[in-house]
C-alpha positions in Angstrom: -6.6 -12.7 16.7 -6.3 -9.0 15.7 -9.7 -7.4 14.6 -10.4 -7.6 10.8 -11.3 -5.0 8.2 -13.8 -6.2 5.3 -13.8 -4.6 2.1 -15.4 -5.9 -1.3 -15.9 -9.3 0.4 -12.1 -9.5 1.3 -10.9 -9.3 4.9 -7.5 -8.0 6.1 -6.4 -7.5 9.6 -6.1 -3.7 11.1 -2.3 -3.8 11.2 -1.5 -5.8 7.9 -2.9 -4.7 4.6 -2.4 -6.7 1.4 -0.7 -9.9 3.0 -2.8 -11.9 0.6 -2.6 -9.6 -2.5 -6.1 -8.6 -1.8 -5.9 -5.3 -4.0 -3.6 -6.5 -6.7 -4.8 -5.3 -10.0 -7.9 -3.4 -8.9 -8.0 -0.9 -11.6 -10.9 1.1 -10.1 -9.1 2.2 -7.0 -8.1 5.9 -7.2 -7.5 6.8 -3.7 -6.9 4.9 -0.5 -6.8 6.1 3.1 -5.2 3.5 5.5 -6.5 3.4 9.0 -3.8 4.6 11.6 -3.4 1.1 13.0 -1.7 -0.1 10.0 1.9 -1.1 10.5 2.7 -3.3 7.4 1.7 -3.2 3.6 2.3 -6.9 2.3 4.2 -7.7 -1.0 2.1 -7.1 -3.9 -0.5 -5.4 -2.0 -1.5 -2.8 -4.4 0.4 -4.0 -7.4 -1.2 -3.1 -10.9 -3.5 -0.6 -9.4 -3.0 1.3 -12.6 -5.5 4.3 -11.6 -4.3 4.7 -8.0 -3.2 8.5 -7.7 -3.2 8.8 -3.9 -2.5 6.9 -0.9 -2.4 8.1 2.8 0.0 6.3 5.0 -0.3 6.1 8.5 2.6 7.5 10.7 3.1 4.0 12.4 3.6 2.1 9.4 6.7 0.1 9.6 7.3 -1.7 6.4 6.3 -1.7 2.7 6.7 -5.1 0.9 8.3 -6.0 -2.3 6.3 -4.8 -5.3 3.5 -3.4 -3.0 3.1 -0.4 -5.4 4.7 -1.9 -8.6 3.0 -0.6 -11.8 0.8 1.9 -10.2 1.4 4.2 -13.0 -0.9 7.0 -11.7 0.7 7.3 -8.4 3.1 10.1 -8.9 4.2 10.9 -5.3 3.8 9.2 -1.7 4.7 10.4 1.7 6.4 7.7 3.6 7.2 8.0 7.4 11.0 8.3 7.8 11.4 5.0 9.8 9.5 2.8 7.2 11.4 0.1 5.7 10.7 -0.1 2.0 11.6 -3.6 0.6 13.2 -4.2 -3.0 11.3 -2.9 -5.9 8.3 -1.9 -3.8 7.7 0.9 -6.5 9.0 -1.1 -9.6 7.6 0.3 -12.8 5.3 3.0 -10.8 6.9 6.4 -11.8 6.4 7.3 -8.0 8.5 10.0 -6.1 9.0 8.7 -2.7 9.2 11.5 -0.2 10.4 10.7 3.5 8.3 12.7 6.2 
């Protein structure tokens, strides 16, 4: 099995984040730095993290799941690697400007 990361008593693999909605609704999160090993952000991963202002996405990121950042009202801009697949409504109701890099 892939190595696991632990945060706040929850575990997630180093290549897949939010596959079980681990961070959904965490209002205290303001900034996230994902490790370079992350390839997938799961559906609803950070949904309703209303105070999330910044997230650093690794260059090897391949997909962002449905509603992954939905209702992240404080997230104004996000730089997404150009080949990353963004699933339907990944940024639903979030007012986020997505920039491909």
